[in-house]
C-alpha positions as a Markdown table, in Angstrom:
| # | Residue | x | y | z |
|---|---|---|---|---|
| 1 | Met | 0.0 | 0.0 | 0.0 |
| 2 | Val | 1.2 | 3.5 | -0.9 |
| 3 | Arg | -0.4 | 6.4 | 1.0 |
| 4 | Ile | -0.7 | 9.6 | -1.0 |
| 5 | Ser | -1.8 | 12.9 | 0.4 |
| 6 | Val | -3.3 | 15.3 | -2.1 |
| 7 | Asp | -3.8 | 19.1 | -2.0 |
| 8 | Val | -7.1 | 18.9 | -3.8 |
| 9 | Met | -7.5 | 22.7 | -3.9 |
| 10 | Gly | -4.2 | 23.4 | -5.7 |
| 11 | Gly | -3.7 | 24.4 | -9.3 |
| 12 | Asp | -5.8 | 26.4 | -11.8 |
| 13 | Phe | -8.8 | 24.1 | -11.6 |
| 14 | Gly | -8.6 | 22.6 | -8.1 |
| 15 | Pro | -11.0 | 19.7 | -7.3 |
| 16 | Ser | -12.4 | 19.5 | -10.8 |
| 17 | Val | -9.0 | 18.1 | -11.9 |
| 18 | Ala | -7.4 | 16.7 | -8.8 |
| 19 | Ile | -10.3 | 14.3 | -7.9 |
| 20 | Pro | -10.8 | 12.7 | -11.3 |
| 21 | Gly | -7.0 | 12.6 | -11.7 |
| 22 | Ala | -6.7 | 10.7 | -8.4 |
| 23 | Ala | -9.4 | 8.4 | -9.6 |
| 24 | Lys | -7.5 | 7.6 | -12.8 |
| 25 | Ala | -4.4 | 6.9 | -10.8 |
| 26 | Leu | -6.3 | 4.6 | -8.5 |
| 27 | Glu | -7.5 | 2.6 | -11.6 |
| 28 | Arg | -3.8 | 2.0 | -12.5 |
| 29 | His | -2.7 | 1.4 | -8.9 |
| 30 | Pro | -5.5 | -0.1 | -6.8 |
| 31 | Glu | -3.2 | -0.4 | -3.8 |
| 32 | Ile | -3.0 | 3.4 | -3.4 |
| 33 | Arg | -4.8 | 4.9 | -0.4 |
| 34 | Phe | -5.4 | 8.6 | -0.6 |
| 35 | Val | -5.6 | 11.3 | 2.1 |
| 36 | Leu | -7.4 | 14.2 | 0.6 |
| 37 | Tyr | -7.3 | 17.8 | 1.8 |
| 38 | Gly | -9.8 | 20.4 | 0.5 |
| 39 | Asn | -13.0 | 22.3 | 0.9 |
| 40 | Ala | -15.8 | 19.9 | 1.6 |
| 41 | Ala | -18.5 | 21.9 | -0.2 |
| 42 | Glu | -16.5 | 21.8 | -3.4 |
| 43 | Cys | -15.0 | 18.3 | -3.1 |
| 44 | Glu | -17.7 | 16.0 | -1.7 |
| 45 | Pro | -20.1 | 16.3 | -4.8 |
| 46 | Leu | -17.1 | 15.3 | -7.0 |
| 47 | Leu | -16.1 | 12.5 | -4.7 |
| 48 | Ala | -19.6 | 11.1 | -4.9 |
| 49 | Gln | -19.0 | 10.7 | -8.7 |
| 50 | His | -16.0 | 8.5 | -8.0 |
| 51 | Pro | -17.2 | 5.9 | -5.5 |
| 52 | Lys | -14.0 | 3.7 | -5.7 |
| 53 | Leu | -11.9 | 6.8 | -5.0 |
| 54 | Lys | -14.1 | 7.8 | -2.1 |
| 55 | Ala | -13.8 | 4.3 | -0.6 |
| 56 | Ala | -10.0 | 4.4 | -0.9 |
| 57 | Ser | -9.7 | 7.8 | 0.6 |
| 58 | Thr | -9.8 | 9.7 | 3.9 |
| 59 | Phe | -11.1 | 13.3 | 3.4 |
| 60 | His | -10.2 | 16.3 | 5.6 |
| 61 | His | -11.9 | 19.6 | 5.3 |
| 62 | Cys | -9.7 | 22.7 | 5.0 |
| 63 | Asp | -11.0 | 26.3 | 5.1 |
| 64 | Ile | -7.9 | 27.8 | 3.4 |
| 65 | Ala | -6.5 | 27.2 | -0.1 |
| 66 | Val | -3.3 | 28.8 | -1.4 |
| 67 | Ala | -3.8 | 31.0 | -4.4 |
| 68 | Met | -1.6 | 30.6 | -7.4 |
| 69 | Asp | -0.4 | 34.2 | -7.3 |
| 70 | Glu | 0.4 | 34.3 | -3.5 |
| 71 | Lys | 3.9 | 35.1 | -2.4 |
| 72 | Pro | 5.5 | 32.2 | -0.5 |
| 73 | Ser | 5.9 | 34.3 | 2.7 |
| 74 | Gln | 2.2 | 35.4 | 2.5 |
| 75 | Ala | 1.0 | 31.8 | 1.9 |
| 76 | Leu | 3.0 | 30.7 | 5.0 |
| 77 | Arg | 1.6 | 33.3 | 7.2 |
| 78 | Arg | -2.0 | 32.8 | 6.1 |
| 79 | Gly | -2.0 | 29.0 | 5.6 |
| 80 | Arg | 0.4 | 27.6 | 8.2 |
| 81 | Gly | -1.3 | 24.7 | 9.8 |
| 82 | Lys | -4.6 | 25.3 | 8.0 |
| 83 | Ala | -4.3 | 25.4 | 4.2 |
| 84 | Ser | -4.9 | 22.2 | 2.2 |
| 85 | Met | -1.4 | 22.5 | 0.8 |
| 86 | Trp | 0.2 | 22.7 | 4.3 |
| 87 | Gln | -1.8 | 19.8 | 5.6 |
| 88 | Ala | -1.0 | 17.5 | 2.7 |
| 89 | Ile | 2.7 | 18.1 | 3.2 |
| 90 | Asp | 2.4 | 17.8 | 7.0 |
| 91 | Ala | 0.8 | 14.4 | 6.6 |
| 92 | Val | 4.1 | 13.2 | 5.1 |
| 93 | Ala | 6.0 | 14.8 | 8.0 |
| 94 | Lys | 3.8 | 13.0 | 10.5 |
| 95 | Gly | 4.1 | 9.7 | 8.8 |
| 96 | Glu | 0.5 | 9.6 | 7.8 |
| 97 | Ala | 1.3 | 9.6 | 4.1 |
| 98 | Asp | 4.3 | 8.5 | 2.0 |
| 99 | Val | 4.2 | 11.3 | -0.6 |
| 100 | Ala | 2.3 | 14.6 | -1.1 |
| 101 | Val | 1.0 | 15.8 | -4.5 |
| 102 | Ser | -0.1 | 19.3 | -5.3 |
| 103 | Ala | -0.7 | 21.3 | -8.5 |
| 104 | Gly | -0.5 | 24.5 | -6.4 |
| 105 | Asn | 1.7 | 27.6 | -6.3 |
| 106 | Thr | 5.3 | 26.3 | -6.7 |
| 107 | Gly | 7.0 | 28.9 | -4.4 |
| 108 | Ala | 4.5 | 28.3 | -1.7 |
| 109 | Leu | 4.7 | 24.5 | -2.1 |
| 110 | Met | 8.5 | 24.6 | -1.8 |
| 111 | Ala | 8.4 | 27.0 | 1.2 |
| 112 | Met | 5.9 | 24.9 | 3.1 |
| 113 | Ser | 7.7 | 21.7 | 2.2 |
| 114 | Lys | 11.0 | 23.1 | 3.7 |
| 115 | Phe | 9.1 | 24.2 | 6.8 |
| 116 | Cys | 7.3 | 20.9 | 7.4 |
| 117 | Leu | 9.9 | 18.4 | 6.2 |
| 118 | Arg | 13.2 | 20.2 | 6.6 |
| 119 | Met | 16.3 | 19.6 | 4.4 |
| 120 | Met | 18.3 | 16.4 | 4.4 |
| 121 | Ala | 21.6 | 16.6 | 6.4 |
| 122 | Asn | 24.3 | 18.4 | 4.5 |
| 123 | Ile | 22.0 | 19.4 | 1.6 |
| 124 | Glu | 22.2 | 23.2 | 1.2 |
| 125 | Arg | 19.4 | 23.7 | -1.4 |
| 126 | Pro | 16.5 | 21.6 | -2.7 |
| 127 | Ala | 16.0 | 20.9 | -6.4 |
| 128 | Ile | 13.0 | 20.3 | -8.6 |
| 129 | Ala | 13.6 | 17.3 | -10.9 |
| 130 | Gly | 11.5 | 17.0 | -14.0 |
| 131 | Ile | 11.0 | 14.1 | -16.4 |
| 132 | Trp | 11.9 | 15.0 | -20.0 |
| 133 | Pro | 10.8 | 13.1 | -23.1 |
| 134 | Thr | 13.7 | 12.3 | -25.4 |
| 135 | Leu | 14.4 | 10.5 | -28.7 |
| 136 | Lys | 15.5 | 7.5 | -26.6 |
| 137 | Gly | 12.7 | 7.6 | -24.1 |
| 138 | Glu | 12.9 | 9.8 | -21.0 |
| 139 | Ser | 15.6 | 11.5 | -18.9 |
| 140 | Ile | 15.6 | 13.5 | -15.7 |
| 141 | Val | 16.6 | 17.2 | -15.6 |
| 142 | Leu | 17.3 | 19.1 | -12.4 |
| 143 | Asp | 17.1 | 21.8 | -11.2 |
| 144 | Ile | 14.2 | 23.2 | -13.2 |
| 145 | Gly | 13.4 | 26.2 | -11.0 |
| 146 | Ala | 13.7 | 25.6 | -7.2 |
| 147 | Thr | 16.6 | 27.9 | -6.7 |
| 148 | Ile | 18.5 | 30.4 | -8.9 |
| 149 | Gly | 22.2 | 29.8 | -9.1 |
| 150 | Ala | 24.3 | 27.0 | -7.7 |
| 151 | Asp | 27.9 | 26.5 | -6.7 |
| 152 | Ala | 30.0 | 23.4 | -7.4 |
| 153 | Asn | 29.0 | 21.7 | -4.1 |
| 154 | Gln | 25.4 | 22.3 | -4.8 |
| 155 | Leu | 25.7 | 20.9 | -8.3 |
| 156 | Phe | 27.4 | 17.9 | -6.8 |
| 157 | Asp | 24.4 | 17.4 | -4.5 |
| 158 | Phe | 22.0 | 17.7 | -7.5 |
| 159 | Ala | 24.0 | 15.0 | -9.3 |
| 160 | Leu | 23.7 | 12.6 | -6.2 |
| 161 | Met | 20.0 | 13.2 | -5.9 |
| 162 | Gly | 19.3 | 13.1 | -9.7 |
| 163 | Gly | 21.2 | 9.8 | -10.0 |
| 164 | Ala | 19.2 | 8.3 | -7.1 |
| 165 | Met | 15.9 | 9.4 | -8.8 |
| 166 | Ala | 17.0 | 7.8 | -12.1 |
| 167 | Arg | 17.6 | 4.5 | -10.3 |
| 168 | Ala | 14.2 | 4.8 | -8.6 |
| 169 | Leu | 12.3 | 5.8 | -11.7 |
| 170 | Phe | 14.1 | 4.0 | -14.5 |
| 171 | Glu | 15.2 | 1.0 | -12.4 |
| 172 | Ile | 18.8 | 1.1 | -13.8 |
| 173 | Asp | 21.8 | 0.4 | -11.6 |
| 174 | Lys | 24.1 | 3.0 | -12.9 |
| 175 | Pro | 22.5 | 5.9 | -14.9 |
| 176 | Thr | 24.5 | 8.2 | -17.1 |
| 177 | Leu | 24.8 | 11.8 | -16.0 |
| 178 | Gly | 25.9 | 15.0 | -17.6 |
| 179 | Leu | 26.4 | 18.6 | -16.5 |
| 180 | Leu | 24.7 | 21.2 | -18.8 |
| 181 | Asn | 27.2 | 23.5 | -20.3 |
| 182 | Val | 27.8 | 25.8 | -23.2 |
| 183 | Gly | 30.2 | 23.3 | -24.8 |
| 184 | Val | 31.5 | 19.8 | -24.2 |
| 185 | Glu | 35.1 | 20.9 | -23.9 |
| 186 | Glu | 36.6 | 21.0 | -20.4 |
| 187 | Ile | 37.8 | 24.6 | -20.8 |
| 188 | Lys | 34.4 | 26.0 | -21.6 |
| 189 | Gly | 31.7 | 27.2 | -19.2 |
| 190 | Gln | 31.4 | 28.9 | -15.8 |
| 191 | Glu | 33.9 | 28.1 | -13.1 |
| 192 | Glu | 31.2 | 26.6 | -10.9 |
| 193 | Val | 30.2 | 24.1 | -13.6 |
| 194 | Lys | 33.9 | 23.1 | -14.3 |
| 195 | Ala | 34.6 | 22.7 | -10.6 |
| 196 | Ala | 31.4 | 20.6 | -10.2 |
| 197 | Gly | 32.6 | 18.3 | -13.1 |
| 198 | Gln | 35.9 | 17.8 | -11.3 |
| 199 | Leu | 34.2 | 17.0 | -8.0 |
| 200 | Ile | 31.9 | 14.4 | -9.6 |
| 201 | Arg | 34.7 | 12.8 | -11.5 |
| 202 | Glu | 36.9 | 12.6 | -8.5 |
| 203 | Ala | 34.1 | 11.1 | -6.4 |
| 204 | Asn | 34.2 | 8.0 | -8.7 |
| 205 | Phe | 30.5 | 7.1 | -8.0 |
| 206 | Asp | 29.6 | 3.5 | -8.3 |
| 207 | Thr | 26.0 | 4.5 | -8.7 |
| 208 | Ile | 26.5 | 7.1 | -11.5 |
| 209 | Asp | 28.3 | 6.9 | -14.8 |
| 210 | Tyr | 29.6 | 10.4 | -15.3 |
| 211 | Tyr | 29.5 | 11.3 | -19.0 |
| 212 | Gly | 30.9 | 14.9 | -18.8 |
| 213 | Phe | 29.5 | 18.1 | -20.1 |
| 214 | Val | 26.4 | 18.1 | -22.3 |
| 215 | Glu | 24.8 | 20.9 | -24.3 |
| 216 | Gly | 21.2 | 22.0 | -24.7 |
| 217 | Asp | 20.4 | 19.8 | -27.7 |
| 218 | Asp | 21.7 | 16.8 | -25.8 |
| 219 | Ile | 18.6 | 17.0 | -23.5 |
| 220 | Gly | 16.1 | 16.1 | -26.2 |
| 221 | Arg | 18.5 | 13.6 | -27.8 |
| 222 | Gly | 18.6 | 11.6 | -24.6 |
| 223 | Thr | 22.4 | 11.6 | -24.5 |
| 224 | Val | 22.4 | 10.9 | -20.8 |
| 225 | Asp | 19.8 | 9.7 | -18.2 |
| 226 | Val | 20.3 | 12.7 | -15.9 |
| 227 | Val | 21.1 | 16.3 | -16.8 |
| 228 | Val | 22.3 | 18.6 | -14.0 |
| 229 | Thr | 22.1 | 22.4 | -14.0 |
| 230 | Glu | 21.1 | 25.2 | -11.8 |
| 231 | Gly | 17.5 | 26.5 | -11.6 |
| 232 | Phe | 17.7 | 29.5 | -13.8 |
| 233 | Ala | 19.1 | 27.7 | -16.8 |
| 234 | Gly | 16.9 | 24.6 | -16.1 |
| 235 | Asn | 13.7 | 26.6 | -16.0 |
| 236 | Ile | 14.5 | 28.5 | -19.2 |
| 237 | Ala | 15.3 | 25.2 | -20.9 |
| 238 | Leu | 12.0 | 23.7 | -19.7 |
| 239 | Lys | 9.9 | 26.7 | -20.8 |
| 240 | Ala | 11.7 | 26.9 | -24.2 |
| 241 | Ala | 11.0 | 23.2 | -24.9 |
| 242 | Glu | 7.4 | 23.5 | -23.9 |
| 243 | Gly | 7.0 | 26.6 | -26.1 |
| 244 | Thr | 8.8 | 24.9 | -29.1 |
| 245 | Ala | 6.5 | 21.9 | -28.8 |
| 246 | Arg | 3.4 | 24.1 | -28.9 |
| 247 | Gln | 4.9 | 26.1 | -31.9 |
| 248 | Ile | 5.5 | 22.9 | -33.9 |
| 249 | Ala | 2.0 | 21.7 | -33.1 |
| 250 | Glu | 0.6 | 25.0 | -34.4 |
| 251 | Tyr | 2.7 | 24.8 | -37.5 |
| 252 | Leu | 1.5 | 21.3 | -38.3 |
| 253 | Arg | -2.1 | 22.2 | -37.6 |
| 254 | Ala | -2.0 | 25.2 | -40.0 |
| 255 | Ala | -0.2 | 23.2 | -42.7 |
| 256 | Met | -2.6 | 20.3 | -42.5 |
| 257 | Ser | -5.6 | 22.5 | -42.9 |
| 258 | Arg | -4.3 | 24.7 | -45.7 |
| 259 | Thr | -5.6 | 22.7 | -48.8 |
| 260 | Trp | -7.8 | 19.8 | -49.4 |
| 261 | Leu | -4.7 | 17.8 | -50.5 |
| 262 | Ala | -3.1 | 18.5 | -47.2 |
| 263 | Lys | -6.2 | 17.4 | -45.4 |
| 264 | Leu | -6.2 | 14.2 | -47.3 |
| 265 | Gly | -2.6 | 13.7 | -46.4 |
| 266 | Tyr | -3.4 | 14.2 | -42.8 |
| 267 | Ile | -6.1 | 11.5 | -42.9 |
| 268 | Leu | -3.8 | 9.0 | -44.6 |
| 269 | Ala | -1.0 | 9.7 | -42.0 |
| 270 | Lys | -3.3 | 10.2 | -39.0 |
| 271 | Ser | -1.8 | 7.2 | -37.1 |
| 272 | Ala | 1.7 | 8.7 | -37.5 |
| 273 | Phe | 0.5 | 12.1 | -36.3 |
| 274 | Asp | -1.3 | 10.5 | -33.3 |
| 275 | Ser | 2.0 | 8.8 | -32.4 |
| 276 | Val | 3.9 | 12.1 | -32.5 |
| 277 | Arg | 1.1 | 13.8 | -30.5 |
| 278 | Glu | 1.3 | 11.1 | -27.8 |
| 279 | Lys | 5.1 | 11.4 | -27.5 |
| 280 | Met | 4.9 | 15.2 | -27.3 |
| 281 | Asp | 2.0 | 15.2 | -24.8 |
| 282 | Pro | 3.3 | 17.1 | -21.7 |
| 283 | Arg | 0.6 | 15.4 | -19.6 |
| 284 | Lys | 2.5 | 12.1 | -19.9 |
| 285 | Val | 5.6 | 13.5 | -18.2 |
| 286 | Asn | 3.8 | 15.7 | -15.6 |
| 287 | Gly | 5.2 | 15.7 | -12.1 |
| 288 | Gly | 8.3 | 17.5 | -10.8 |
| 289 | Val | 9.9 | 15.9 | -7.8 |
| 290 | Phe | 11.2 | 18.0 | -4.9 |
| 291 | Leu | 14.6 | 16.6 | -3.9 |
| 292 | Gly | 16.7 | 17.2 | -0.8 |
| 293 | Leu | 13.8 | 17.1 | 1.7 |
| 294 | Asn | 13.1 | 14.6 | 4.4 |
| 295 | Gly | 10.1 | 13.5 | 2.5 |
| 296 | Ile | 8.8 | 13.2 | -1.0 |
| 297 | Val | 6.7 | 16.0 | -2.6 |
| 298 | Ile | 5.4 | 16.0 | -6.2 |
| 299 | Lys | 4.6 | 19.2 | -8.0 |
| 300 | Ser | 2.0 | 18.8 | -10.8 |
| 301 | His | 1.7 | 21.5 | -13.5 |
| 302 | Gly | -0.9 | 24.0 | -12.4 |
| 303 | Gly | -2.8 | 24.0 | -15.7 |
| 304 | Thr | -2.9 | 20.3 | -16.3 |
| 305 | Asp | -6.0 | 18.2 | -16.7 |
| 306 | Ala | -7.1 | 15.0 | -15.0 |
| 307 | Glu | -4.8 | 12.8 | -17.1 |
| 308 | Gly | -1.8 | 15.0 | -16.3 |
| 309 | Phe | -2.6 | 15.1 | -12.6 |
| 310 | Ala | -2.9 | 11.3 | -12.6 |
| 311 | Ala | 0.6 | 11.2 | -14.2 |
| 312 | Ala | 1.9 | 13.3 | -11.3 |
| 313 | Val | 0.4 | 10.8 | -8.8 |
| 314 | Asp | 2.0 | 8.0 | -10.8 |
| 315 | Val | 5.4 | 9.6 | -10.3 |
| 316 | Gly | 4.8 | 9.9 | -6.6 |
| 317 | Tyr | 3.7 | 6.2 | -6.5 |
| 318 | Asp | 6.9 | 5.1 | -8.3 |
| 319 | Met | 9.2 | 7.2 | -6.1 |
| 320 | Val | 7.7 | 5.5 | -3.0 |
| 321 | Arg | 7.6 | 2.0 | -4.3 |
| 322 | Asn | 11.2 | 2.2 | -5.6 |
| 323 | Gly | 12.7 | 3.8 | -2.4 |
| 324 | Leu | 13.8 | 7.2 | -3.7 |
| 325 | Lys | 14.4 | 8.7 | -0.2 |
| 326 | Asp | 16.4 | 5.7 | 1.0 |
| 327 | Lys | 18.5 | 5.8 | -2.2 |
| 328 | Ile | 19.3 | 9.5 | -1.7 |
| 329 | Glu | 20.2 | 9.0 | 1.9 |
| 330 | Arg | 22.5 | 6.1 | 1.2 |
| 331 | Asp | 24.3 | 8.0 | -1.5 |
| 332 | Leu | 24.7 | 11.0 | 0.8 |
| 333 | Gln | 26.1 | 8.9 | 3.6 |
| 334 | Lys | 28.6 | 7.3 | 1.2 |
| 335 | Tyr | 29.8 | 10.3 | -0.8 |
| 336 | His | 28.8 | 13.3 | 1.3 |
| 337 | Ala | 29.2 | 12.4 | 4.9 |
| 338 | Gly | 31.1 | 15.0 | 7.0 |
| 339 | Arg | 31.2 | 17.7 | 4.3 |
| 340 | Pro | 30.6 | 21.1 | 6.0 |
| 341 | Val | 27.7 | 23.1 | 4.8 |
| 342 | Glu | 28.8 | 26.6 | 3.9 |
| 343 | Gly | 26.6 | 29.5 | 3.0 |
| 344 | Ala | 23.4 | 27.7 | 3.6 |
| 345 | Gln | 20.4 | 30.0 | 4.0 |
| 346 | Ser | 17.6 | 29.5 | 6.6 |
| 347 | Val | 14.1 | 28.8 | 5.5 |
| 348 | Ser | 13.0 | 32.2 | 6.6 |
| 349 | Asp | 15.6 | 33.8 | 4.4 |
| 350 | Glu | 14.5 | 31.8 | 1.4 |
| 351 | Val | 10.8 | 32.5 | 1.7 |
| 352 | Ser | 11.2 | 36.2 | 2.3 |
| 353 | Lys | 12.5 | 36.7 | -1.3 |
């Protein structure tokens, strides 16, 4: 049994997406038990439409929901101990759930997660790891927006955590890992990235196969299983890829409707276009994993639909079943024990930004 707590009120559409999304995930994984947090007046009519989910869930009423445009500091002050987001995370901290899932405000979710769960020992900063579709299948990219900037030690930590996630998600013993850079040559790039490469190489991981530097186009190619970067570059890469996918889809839609011959060609090649659409569907790879915390939290895209939310729940399920937290802790003990934490910021400093 995997216990999953859900912030039902999070995201652009709240219960209208989270509840049917959880129901879809339950169909795929009948052993899930949900702990749902939300407004009873909005949630109970929807739960009644999904009797199997209702039977597999415990529901808790919450008066407060975190708005998508709230500042993290404001969300903490207003929702501490009361908001559906806070209570979903706190269920993990109390051992009442194995993983929390929310489509809510990313900054507030990170701030509340750090307050409730705290950072793992010797980890300075958390990272958000995303699943990225590639020509070879899927890869993991981190950080995609948790923190801006990272020094060599923090990139080293991201490599440890990303490697552990790849082993948990892809079930491979030694995933390949690369550092995102402006070139593959050792002399190129920022000093922090070059120093991180040296640290990773010298660590001689037996759980990671360090490939070296990779460039932006290597992400989509699937050159490595894990791509490590800091949050500013990672978030830009993510948004650029999403925008490019939408742009290509619009180009194809316009081209296929331009003439009757093009429409006929679309009909004849419909199965091929459907296959491409399936591979490019962002819902299939929805669910960013917060790494570096004493607990697992999954961030769903705020604007996703029920299928996308179900995919985020699936990610949380896989992370629990495959022991993500234990894998990270073992790697930290082996390669990171005793390293002093320098320049770490307190939670209050982070959320005041």
